[in-house]
C-alpha positions as CSV (number, residue, x, y, z in Angstrom):
1,M,-15.4,-17.4,-5.2
2,E,-17.1,-17.6,-8.6
3,P,-15.8,-17.0,-12.1
4,R,-17.5,-14.1,-13.9
5,V,-17.0,-12.0,-17.1
6,R,-16.5,-8.3,-17.0
7,R,-17.7,-6.4,-20.1
8,G,-15.9,-3.1,-20.9
9,I,-17.4,0.0,-22.4
10,Q,-16.2,-1.0,-25.8
11,G,-17.8,-4.4,-25.6
12,R,-14.6,-6.4,-24.7
13,E,-15.1,-9.2,-22.2
14,R,-12.5,-10.1,-19.5
15,P,-12.9,-13.1,-17.2
16,F,-12.2,-12.6,-13.5
17,I,-12.9,-14.3,-10.1
18,V,-15.3,-12.8,-7.6
19,T,-14.3,-13.2,-4.0
20,N,-16.0,-12.1,-0.8
21,V,-12.8,-11.8,1.2
22,I,-9.4,-10.2,0.6
23,H,-6.1,-11.3,2.1
24,L,-4.9,-8.3,4.2
25,G,-1.7,-9.4,5.9
26,Y,-0.4,-11.2,9.0
27,V,-1.0,-10.8,12.7
28,V,1.9,-9.0,14.4
29,G,3.7,-11.4,16.7
30,T,2.2,-14.7,15.5
31,G,2.2,-14.4,11.8
32,E,-1.4,-15.7,11.4
33,P,-2.9,-14.7,8.0
34,V,-5.9,-12.3,8.2
35,E,-8.6,-11.8,5.6
36,I,-11.2,-9.0,5.6
37,P,-14.6,-9.0,4.0
38,L,-15.3,-7.1,0.8
39,R,-17.2,-4.0,2.1
40,H,-17.2,-0.3,2.1
41,T,-13.8,0.4,3.8
42,A,-12.1,3.3,5.6
43,V,-8.3,3.6,5.9
44,T,-6.9,6.3,8.2
45,G,-3.5,7.2,9.5
46,Q,-0.8,9.8,9.5
47,T,0.2,10.9,6.0
48,Q,3.6,9.6,4.8
49,E,4.0,7.6,8.0
50,S,1.3,5.0,8.1
51,G,1.5,3.4,4.7
52,K,-2.1,4.0,3.5
53,T,-1.2,4.1,-0.2
54,T,0.7,0.9,0.0
55,T,-2.1,-0.8,1.9
56,L,-4.8,0.2,-0.7
57,E,-2.5,-0.9,-3.5
58,G,-1.9,-4.3,-1.9
59,L,-5.6,-4.9,-1.2
60,I,-6.6,-4.0,-4.8
61,S,-4.0,-6.3,-6.3
62,R,-5.5,-9.2,-4.3
63,S,-9.2,-8.4,-4.6
64,G,-9.7,-9.5,-8.2
65,L,-11.7,-6.3,-8.9
66,Q,-11.0,-3.2,-10.9
67,A,-10.5,0.0,-9.0
68,V,-10.0,3.7,-9.6
69,A,-7.8,6.0,-7.5
70,Y,-6.7,9.6,-7.7
71,V,-3.5,11.5,-7.1
72,T,-4.5,15.0,-5.9
73,K,-1.6,16.4,-3.9
74,R,1.9,17.5,-4.9
75,G,4.6,15.3,-3.3
76,E,2.0,12.6,-2.6
77,S,3.3,9.0,-2.7
78,S,2.4,7.4,-5.9
79,F,1.2,3.9,-6.5
80,H,3.8,1.3,-7.8
81,V,1.5,-1.4,-9.3
82,M,-1.1,0.5,-11.4
83,H,-2.3,1.6,-14.8
84,P,-2.5,5.4,-15.5
85,I,-5.7,6.7,-17.2
86,A,-6.8,10.2,-18.3
87,P,-9.3,12.2,-16.3
88,Y,-13.0,11.4,-17.0
89,F,-15.6,14.2,-16.9
90,Q,-19.3,14.6,-17.7
91,E,-21.0,17.9,-17.2
92,R,-24.1,18.5,-15.2
93,A,-26.1,21.7,-14.6
94,D,-28.8,21.0,-12.0
95,W,-28.9,23.5,-9.2
96,E,-27.8,21.0,-6.5
97,F,-24.7,20.2,-8.4
98,V,-23.9,23.9,-9.1
99,Q,-24.4,24.8,-5.5
100,S,-22.1,21.9,-4.3
101,L,-19.5,23.0,-6.9
102,L,-19.5,26.6,-5.6
103,E,-19.3,25.4,-2.0
104,A,-16.3,23.3,-2.9
105,A,-14.7,26.3,-4.7
106,T,-15.2,28.8,-2.0
107,N,-14.9,26.5,1.1
108,T,-18.2,28.0,2.4
109,K,-21.9,27.1,2.5
110,Q,-24.0,28.7,-0.2
111,D,-27.5,28.2,1.3
112,F,-28.1,32.0,1.3
113,K,-27.6,32.1,-2.5
114,Q,-29.7,29.0,-3.2
115,S,-32.6,30.8,-4.8
116,W,-30.3,32.7,-7.2
117,I,-28.5,29.4,-8.1
118,M,-31.9,27.8,-8.9
119,R,-32.8,30.6,-11.3
120,A,-29.5,30.5,-13.0
121,S,-29.7,26.7,-13.5
122,E,-33.2,26.7,-15.1
123,G,-33.1,25.3,-18.6
124,A,-29.2,24.8,-18.5
125,K,-27.5,21.7,-19.7
126,T,-23.9,22.7,-19.1
127,L,-22.0,25.0,-16.8
128,G,-21.6,27.3,-19.8
129,D,-25.4,27.6,-20.0
130,V,-25.5,28.4,-16.2
131,R,-22.9,31.1,-16.7
132,A,-24.8,32.6,-19.7
133,N,-28.0,32.8,-17.6
134,I,-26.1,34.6,-14.8
135,Q,-24.7,37.1,-17.2
136,R,-28.2,37.6,-18.7
137,F,-29.5,38.4,-15.2
138,L,-26.6,40.6,-14.4
139,H,-26.4,42.7,-17.6
140,G,-30.0,42.4,-18.8
141,V,-31.4,41.9,-22.3
142,K,-32.3,44.9,-24.4
143,A,-35.1,45.1,-27.0
144,P,-34.2,45.4,-30.7
145,A,-32.8,48.9,-31.7
146,T,-35.6,49.7,-34.3
147,V,-39.2,48.9,-34.8
148,T,-40.8,48.9,-38.3
149,T,-44.5,50.0,-38.6
150,Q,-46.8,50.6,-41.6
151,K,-49.2,53.6,-41.8
152,R,-51.2,54.6,-45.0
153,K,-48.8,52.6,-47.3
154,R,-45.8,54.4,-45.9
155,V,-43.1,52.7,-43.8
156,V,-42.1,54.5,-40.7
157,I,-39.0,53.5,-38.7
158,A,-39.1,54.7,-35.1
159,E,-36.2,54.4,-32.7
160,K,-37.0,53.0,-29.2
161,K,-34.6,53.9,-26.5
162,D,-33.8,51.9,-23.3
163,V,-36.4,49.3,-23.9
164,W,-35.5,46.0,-22.0
165,L,-36.8,42.6,-22.6
166,Q,-35.2,41.8,-19.2
167,K,-33.9,44.5,-17.0
168,P,-30.5,44.2,-15.3
169,A,-30.5,43.0,-11.7
170,R,-30.1,45.7,-9.1
171,G,-29.2,45.9,-5.5
172,L,-28.8,42.5,-3.7
173,N,-29.7,40.5,-6.8
174,A,-26.9,42.2,-8.7
175,D,-24.4,41.6,-6.0
176,V,-25.2,37.9,-5.7
177,Y,-25.1,37.3,-9.5
178,Y,-21.8,39.2,-9.7
179,V,-20.3,36.9,-7.0
180,L,-21.6,33.8,-8.8
181,D,-20.2,35.0,-12.1
182,K,-16.8,35.5,-10.6
183,Y,-16.8,32.0,-9.0
184,L,-17.4,30.5,-12.4
185,D,-14.7,32.7,-14.0
186,N,-12.2,30.7,-12.0
187,I,-13.6,27.3,-12.9
188,M,-14.5,27.6,-16.6
189,P,-10.9,28.3,-18.0
190,Q,-9.4,25.4,-16.2
191,L,-12.2,23.1,-17.4
192,A,-11.6,24.2,-20.9
193,E,-7.8,23.4,-20.7
194,M,-8.2,20.0,-18.9
195,P,-7.4,17.1,-21.3
196,Y,-10.3,14.9,-20.1
197,T,-12.1,12.0,-21.8
198,T,-15.8,11.3,-22.0
199,E,-15.4,7.5,-22.1
200,L,-14.1,5.6,-19.0
201,E,-12.4,2.3,-19.9
202,L,-10.9,0.5,-16.9
203,T,-8.4,-2.4,-16.8
204,D,-8.2,-5.1,-14.2
205,G,-6.4,-4.0,-11.0
206,L,-5.6,-0.4,-10.0
207,N,-6.4,2.5,-12.4
208,V,-5.0,5.9,-11.4
209,M,-5.9,9.4,-12.5
210,D,-3.3,12.2,-11.9
211,L,-5.1,15.4,-11.0
212,R,-2.2,17.3,-9.3
213,D,-2.1,20.0,-12.0
214,Y,-5.7,21.1,-11.4
215,E,-7.4,23.2,-8.7
216,F,-9.6,21.5,-6.1
217,P,-13.0,22.4,-7.8
218,L,-11.9,20.6,-11.0
219,Q,-10.6,17.6,-9.0
220,A,-14.0,17.3,-7.4
221,L,-15.7,17.4,-10.8
222,V,-13.6,14.5,-12.1
223,I,-14.1,12.4,-8.9
224,R,-17.8,13.1,-9.0
225,S,-18.1,12.1,-12.6
226,V,-16.3,8.8,-12.1
227,T,-18.4,8.0,-9.0
228,D,-21.6,8.5,-10.9
229,F,-20.3,6.5,-13.9
230,I,-19.4,3.5,-11.7
231,R,-22.7,3.6,-9.9
232,E,-24.8,3.8,-13.1
233,R,-22.9,1.6,-15.5
234,L,-20.2,-0.7,-13.9
235,E,-20.1,-3.7,-11.6
236,D,-17.4,-5.2,-9.4
237,T,-15.5,-1.9,-9.1
238,I,-13.9,-0.1,-6.2
239,N,-13.8,3.7,-6.0
240,I,-11.1,5.1,-3.7
241,V,-11.9,8.7,-2.5
242,P,-8.7,10.5,-1.4
243,E,-8.7,12.9,1.6
244,A,-12.4,12.4,2.3
245,W,-12.4,15.1,4.9
246,K,-11.8,17.5,2.0
247,F,-13.8,15.9,-0.9
248,A,-16.8,14.7,1.2
249,P,-16.9,17.1,4.2
250,K,-19.3,16.9,7.0
251,Q,-20.1,20.7,7.4
252,R,-20.7,21.7,3.8
253,G,-21.7,20.3,0.4
254,S,-19.4,19.2,-2.4
255,P,-19.9,17.4,-5.8
256,V,-18.1,14.3,-4.5
257,R,-20.2,14.2,-1.3
258,L,-23.5,14.2,-3.1
259,A,-22.4,11.5,-5.5
260,A,-20.7,9.4,-2.7
261,E,-23.9,9.4,-0.6
262,E,-25.9,7.9,-3.5
263,Y,-23.0,5.5,-4.2
264,V,-22.8,4.0,-0.7
265,R,-26.6,3.5,-0.5
266,E,-27.0,1.8,-3.9
267,A,-23.7,0.5,-5.3
268,A,-23.0,-2.4,-3.0
269,A,-25.8,-4.5,-4.6
270,M,-23.7,-4.5,-7.8
271,K,-20.5,-5.2,-5.9
272,N,-19.3,-1.6,-6.3
273,F,-17.6,-0.4,-3.1
274,L,-16.4,2.9,-1.8
275,W,-13.0,3.0,0.0
276,I,-12.3,6.1,2.0
277,D,-8.7,7.4,2.5
278,S,-8.5,10.1,5.1
279,Q,-6.1,11.3,7.8
280,D,-8.9,13.1,9.7
281,L,-12.1,11.1,10.4
282,A,-13.9,13.9,12.2
283,G,-14.5,16.0,9.1
284,V,-15.9,13.2,6.9
285,A,-19.7,13.1,6.2
286,D,-21.6,11.0,8.7
287,V,-23.6,9.3,6.0
288,L,-20.4,7.7,4.6
289,M,-19.0,6.8,8.0
290,R,-22.2,4.9,8.9
291,Q,-21.9,2.6,5.8
292,V,-18.3,1.6,6.5
293,G,-17.9,-2.1,7.3
294,V,-14.1,-2.5,7.6
295,W,-11.9,0.0,9.5
296,L,-8.1,0.2,9.2
297,F,-6.3,2.4,11.8
298,G,-2.7,3.3,11.2
299,V,-0.2,5.3,13.3
300,Q,-1.4,8.7,14.7
301,R,0.7,11.2,16.7
302,A,-1.7,13.9,17.6
303,K,-3.7,13.3,20.8
304,H,-7.1,14.2,19.4
305,E,-6.5,12.0,16.3
306,I,-5.7,9.1,18.5
307,E,-8.8,9.6,20.6
308,R,-11.0,9.7,17.4
309,A,-9.4,6.5,16.2
310,L,-10.2,4.8,19.5
311,D,-13.7,6.1,19.5
312,H,-14.4,4.3,16.2
313,M,-13.2,1.0,17.6
314,P,-16.1,-1.0,19.0
315,E,-16.1,-2.1,22.6
316,G,-16.9,-5.5,23.9
317,L,-14.8,-7.5,21.4
318,P,-12.9,-10.6,22.4
319,A,-9.6,-8.9,21.5
320,R,-8.2,-6.3,23.9
321,R,-8.9,-2.7,22.9
322,P,-5.6,-0.9,22.1
323,R,-4.3,1.9,24.3
324,P,-3.3,5.4,23.0
325,A,0.3,4.4,23.2
326,D,-0.4,1.4,20.9
327,I,-1.7,3.7,18.2
328,A,1.1,6.1,18.5
329,T,3.8,3.4,18.3
330,L,2.6,1.6,15.2
331,Q,5.2,1.2,12.5
332,K,4.8,1.8,8.8
333,G,2.5,-0.8,7.3
334,Q,1.0,-1.9,10.7
335,F,-2.7,-1.3,11.2
336,Y,-5.4,-2.2,13.7
337,V,-8.2,-3.7,11.6
338,C,-11.8,-4.0,12.8
339,F,-14.7,-5.8,11.1
340,G,-17.7,-7.5,12.7
341,R,-16.6,-8.8,16.1
342,E,-13.0,-9.2,15.0
343,M,-10.0,-6.9,15.7
344,Y,-6.3,-7.6,14.9
345,K,-3.0,-5.8,14.8
346,V,-1.6,-6.7,11.4
347,Y,1.2,-6.0,9.1
348,V,-0.3,-5.4,5.7
349,Q,1.3,-7.3,2.8
350,P,2.3,-4.9,0.0
351,A,1.5,-5.9,-3.6
352,W,5.3,-6.1,-4.4
353,M,6.3,-8.3,-1.4
354,T,6.1,-12.0,-1.1
355,A,4.0,-13.7,1.5
356,A,7.0,-15.3,3.2
357,H,8.7,-12.0,3.8
358,A,5.6,-10.2,5.0
359,E,4.9,-13.0,7.5
360,A,8.6,-12.8,8.7
361,I,8.1,-9.0,9.3
362,A,4.9,-9.7,11.2
363,R,6.6,-12.3,13.4
364,G,9.5,-9.9,14.1
365,E,12.1,-12.0,12.3
366,E,12.7,-9.3,9.7
367,P,12.8,-5.5,10.4
368,V,10.0,-3.4,9.0
369,D,12.6,-1.2,7.2
370,S,13.5,-4.2,5.0
371,A,10.5,-3.4,2.9
372,H,12.5,-0.4,1.4
373,D,15.1,-2.8,0.1
374,I,12.4,-5.1,-1.4
375,L,10.8,-2.1,-3.1
376,K,14.2,-1.0,-4.6
377,E,14.7,-4.5,-5.9
378,Y,11.2,-4.5,-7.4
379,D,11.9,-1.2,-9.2
380,H,15.2,-2.6,-10.5
381,E,13.6,-5.7,-11.9
382,H,10.9,-3.7,-13.8
383,K,13.3,-1.1,-15.1
384,E,14.4,-3.1,-18.2
385,K,10.8,-3.9,-19.1
386,T,9.8,-0.2,-18.7
387,E,12.5,0.9,-21.1
388,K,11.5,-1.6,-23.7
389,S,7.8,-0.6,-23.4
390,A,8.7,3.2,-23.5
391,G,10.7,2.5,-26.7
392,R,7.6,1.0,-28.4
393,N,5.2,3.8,-27.2
394,H,7.3,6.9,-27.5
395,R,5.8,8.0,-30.9
396,G,2.2,8.7,-29.7
397,V,0.3,10.3,-26.9
398,G,-1.3,7.9,-24.4
399,V,-0.8,5.6,-21.5
400,Q,2.5,3.7,-21.4
401,S,2.4,0.4,-19.5
402,E,4.5,-2.7,-19.1
403,P,4.1,-5.7,-21.5
404,D,2.5,-7.6,-18.6
405,G,0.1,-4.8,-17.9
406,V,2.0,-3.4,-14.9
407,P,3.5,0.1,-15.4
408,R,6.9,1.1,-14.1
409,A,7.1,1.2,-10.4
410,G,6.5,4.8,-9.3
411,A,5.5,5.9,-12.8
412,D,4.0,9.4,-13.0
413,V,0.4,8.8,-14.0
414,R,0.1,12.2,-15.6
415,N,1.9,10.6,-18.7
416,A,-1.6,9.5,-19.7
417,G,-2.4,12.9,-21.1
418,E,1.1,14.4,-21.9
419,S,3.1,14.4,-25.1
420,G,5.7,11.8,-26.1
421,R,8.4,14.4,-25.7
422,S,7.7,14.9,-22.0
423,G,7.7,11.1,-21.6
424,V,11.1,10.8,-23.1
425,A,12.4,13.6,-20.8
426,H,11.0,11.8,-17.8
427,Q,12.6,8.5,-18.9
428,S,16.0,10.3,-19.4
429,A,15.9,11.6,-15.8
430,A,14.9,8.2,-14.5
431,T,17.8,6.7,-16.5
432,D,20.3,9.2,-15.0
433,N,19.1,8.4,-11.5
434,S,19.3,4.6,-12.1
435,D,22.9,5.0,-13.5
436,K,24.0,6.8,-10.3
437,E,22.4,4.1,-8.2
438,E,24.0,1.4,-10.3
439,A,27.4,3.1,-9.9
440,M,26.9,3.2,-6.1
441,W,26.1,-0.5,-5.8
442,K,29.1,-1.3,-8.1
443,E,31.4,0.6,-5.8
444,K,30.1,-1.3,-2.8
445,Y,30.5,-4.6,-4.6
446,E,34.1,-3.9,-5.5
447,A,34.9,-3.0,-1.9
448,L,33.4,-6.1,-0.6
449,K,35.1,-8.2,-3.3
450,A,38.5,-6.7,-2.3
451,E,37.9,-7.5,1.4
452,F,36.8,-11.0,0.5
453,D,40.0,-11.6,-1.6
454,K,42.1,-10.4,1.3
455,L,40.4,-12.8,3.8
456,K,40.7,-15.6,1.3
457,E,44.5,-15.0,0.9
458,R,45.0,-15.0,4.7
459,Y,43.0,-18.2,5.0
460,E,45.2,-20.0,2.4
461,L,48.3,-18.7,4.2
462,L,47.0,-20.2,7.5
463,E,46.5,-23.5,5.8
464,R,50.0,-23.6,4.4
465,L,51.5,-22.7,7.8
466,E,49.6,-25.4,9.5
467,Q,50.7,-28.0,7.0
468,A,54.3,-26.8,7.4
469,E,54.1,-27.2,11.2
470,I,52.9,-30.8,10.8
471,H,55.8,-31.7,8.5
472,S,58.4,-29.8,10.7
473,A,57.4,-31.5,14.0
474,P,60.5,-32.6,16.2
475,A,59.7,-36.2,15.6
476,H,60.7,-35.7,12.0
477,S,63.9,-33.7,12.7
478,N,66.1,-36.6,11.9
479,K,64.4,-37.3,8.6
480,E,66.1,-36.4,5.3
481,F,63.9,-33.4,4.5
482,I,67.1,-31.3,4.5
483,S,69.7,-32.3,1.9
484,G,73.2,-31.2,0.8
485,D,75.7,-29.3,2.9
486,M,73.1,-28.1,5.3
487,A,72.2,-31.7,6.2
488,E,75.8,-32.5,7.0
489,W,76.0,-29.4,9.1
490,F,72.9,-30.3,11.1
491,K,74.3,-33.8,11.9
492,K,76.9,-32.1,14.1
493,F,74.3,-30.9,16.6
494,P,72.3,-33.0,19.0
495,K,68.5,-33.2,18.6
496,E,68.0,-31.3,21.9
497,S,69.8,-28.2,20.6
498,L,67.9,-28.3,17.4
499,E,64.6,-28.4,19.2
500,A,65.6,-25.5,21.4
501,T,66.6,-23.5,18.4
502,Y,63.2,-24.3,16.7
503,Q,61.2,-23.2,19.8
504,Y,63.3,-20.0,20.1
505,V,62.7,-19.0,16.5
506,R,59.0,-19.8,16.8
507,K,58.7,-17.7,20.0
508,R,60.4,-14.7,18.4
509,M,58.2,-14.9,15.3
510,R,55.0,-15.1,17.4
511,E,56.1,-12.0,19.5
512,E,57.5,-9.8,16.8
513,N,55.5,-10.7,13.6
514,P,52.5,-12.9,14.5
515,E,50.9,-12.4,11.1
516,D,53.7,-14.4,9.4
517,L,53.2,-17.3,11.7
518,L,49.6,-18.3,12.3
519,V,50.2,-21.9,13.4
520,G,49.4,-21.1,17.0
521,I,46.0,-19.5,16.3
522,S,43.1,-21.0,18.3
523,K,40.2,-22.7,16.6
524,Q,36.6,-21.9,17.4
525,E,34.6,-24.6,19.1
526,I,30.9,-24.9,19.9
527,R,29.6,-27.3,22.5
528,V,25.8,-27.8,22.5
529,K,24.2,-29.5,25.5
530,T,20.6,-30.5,24.9
531,E,18.1,-31.6,27.4
532,R,14.9,-33.4,26.4
533,P,11.9,-31.7,28.0
534,V,9.5,-34.0,29.9
535,M,6.1,-32.6,30.6
536,T,3.1,-33.9,32.5
537,V,-0.2,-32.2,31.7
538,E,-3.8,-32.6,32.9
539,A,-6.0,-32.6,29.8
540,N,-9.1,-31.4,31.6
541,K,-7.5,-28.5,33.4
542,D,-7.3,-25.8,30.8
543,L,-7.1,-25.2,27.0
544,F,-3.4,-25.9,27.0
545,G,-4.1,-29.4,28.3
546,R,-6.8,-29.9,25.6
547,I,-4.3,-28.9,22.9
548,C,-1.8,-31.4,24.4
549,Q,-4.5,-34.0,24.2
550,L,-5.1,-33.3,20.5
551,T,-1.3,-33.6,20.0
552,A,-1.2,-37.0,21.8
553,E,-4.1,-38.3,19.6
554,G,-2.2,-37.5,16.4
555,F,-4.3,-34.5,15.4
556,F,-1.2,-32.6,14.3
557,A,0.4,-35.5,12.4
558,K,-0.4,-33.4,9.4
559,P,-0.2,-29.6,9.4
560,Q,-3.3,-28.0,10.9
561,T,-4.0,-24.2,11.2
562,A,-5.1,-22.5,14.4
563,Q,-8.6,-22.0,12.8
564,I,-9.0,-25.8,12.3
565,A,-7.7,-26.5,15.8
566,T,-10.3,-24.1,17.2
567,A,-13.1,-25.7,15.2
568,E,-12.1,-29.1,16.6
569,A,-12.1,-27.7,20.1
570,V,-15.6,-26.3,19.5
571,R,-16.8,-29.6,18.1
572,R,-15.7,-31.4,21.2
573,G,-17.3,-28.9,23.5
574,W,-14.1,-27.5,24.9
575,C,-14.7,-23.9,23.7
576,H,-17.6,-21.6,23.1
577,P,-18.7,-21.4,19.4
578,K,-17.7,-17.7,19.3
579,T,-14.2,-18.3,20.7
580,P,-11.6,-16.4,18.6
581,F,-8.9,-18.6,17.2
582,M,-6.3,-16.3,18.7
583,R,-6.9,-18.0,22.1
584,V,-5.7,-21.3,20.5
585,V,-2.7,-19.7,19.0
586,K,-1.0,-19.2,22.4
587,P,-0.9,-22.9,23.5
588,L,0.2,-23.9,20.0
589,D,3.1,-21.4,20.1
590,E,4.1,-22.7,23.6
591,L,4.2,-26.3,22.3
592,A,6.2,-25.1,19.3
593,K,8.7,-23.2,21.6
594,M,9.1,-26.4,23.7
595,G,9.9,-28.4,20.6
596,F,6.8,-30.6,20.4
597,L,5.3,-28.8,17.3
598,T,6.8,-26.9,14.4
599,R,5.3,-23.9,12.5
600,E,4.9,-24.8,8.9
601,T,3.6,-22.6,6.0
602,D,0.2,-24.4,6.1
603,G,-0.1,-24.8,9.9
604,Y,1.3,-26.5,13.0
605,Q,2.8,-30.1,12.7
606,M,4.0,-32.5,15.4
607,V,7.8,-33.2,15.5
608,N,8.8,-36.7,14.5
609,G,10.1,-38.8,17.3
610,V,8.1,-37.1,20.1
611,K,7.3,-39.7,22.9
612,I,3.8,-39.4,24.2
613,N,2.3,-41.5,27.0
614,L,-1.4,-41.3,27.8
615,E,-2.4,-42.0,31.4
616,E,-5.9,-42.6,32.4
617,A,-6.9,-41.6,36.0
């Protein structure tokens, strides 16, 4: 890592730390931390089931870089830790761009119309110029209505009929220009109404553009403009392309595909990276797939999608290649990650979850569904900050964010371009929902409080009855704990009859109304029998024996990670230099299970008081 300074478009400088690796999460089963290199990355998995959005959000928050993401589908899961920004757009009018735009708008290749597109783009600087050229070819250009000549000092005005400077296109030419004109008719009005900006100013962390209100061609124009801007002017920036099968397809052109192909070839030198989010890998352009260095595979249900995911996993790695059932049974937030010669099954740590809880989920100590409760708690903690921030910003149009730079969890990023009135309405709806949720939790709390008070009352009654039984034992029956006339009356009866009466009353109480007499209740008892394990191991037999030898030599007197233990084994010649550290994790976990080691937050440590005897053959 090295400290650097990022200069914004407006000249402001922001210090940040450059890192070559990003913390991803923890290995499922062992809880070992996993880091991935900073490369072009592809994240794939079933929509709404795999947790792709949460994965990208967590990686960006820990990368130290600025990133741009886009929300393009209605009902799509939004980011929780982000900064909303307005759409950015810069016009182009070269024929390659115009052709890719029309292919994206029509979902068909336009190779046949390429020559007509070239003519329409000649001399054009904007899409409006292209459309004007098409209409000129389609309708023609007439000569002036009159021509003035001079003959023998007399002015003669002659009318000229049907004289064209450029005749209208006919036949096939007219048909092609007519179709191109209609294509642009659908795009130009939306472009005129879109509240975009011509300056892109990014903040640290995740910046999100909401494009859900616009058709696909306009979404592609915005993503293409941002991609070109990052490649040409920015450094240390991640560009996240959503649904790459749609925006950068294999079989046809699109504005995003052209820009993305230039981006992946040139941008990495400036630490600008392309992250691909796609459920379907088969439809993504091959040029982009060949540049991907890190793969994240989430849950897939369809058979052909599972096969495609397995085809992208390299063979010959030290880790076992997953089976189709392993891909189909992944839970939300679990991914197979592949980079270099490494492959792990990990639980990805969300940006709003602590490392301890993510590690507990990876180990199986906490259910995966507990993440929902943590997210609700995160939303609740940020609610008050959001309301204060909204109160300060409700007068103007613009981006509303938290005082600490983090917007409200689940905020609608389209607020970046909407009026203050719509923001207030959105906050009012959010307040109503939060009031209902608060009432629900209050009702649950009151029910639990009533149950607790009832149990406490019964416990206090039990203590009083036990104390009463101690003081009313038969040995004390002759004491003066009864006074007055009743004491004189009891003196007339022998002790045996009083004891019999006491036992009779106690029996009837226990049979007929046991809740009023709890003195006979049994008390819980736990008896724990421990056995000290004694183990004899041959150090030279296998890797388990070598790890036991390290333990006996005091290597784990202080916490040591599995990676450090692997390096020590390699140094002593017990393992091959390319041995993955996961092979060392197994014997370490066995020793921890037997009670010789403990798993600490920073590694494995030997238990105090363990007796070790070294015997030399």
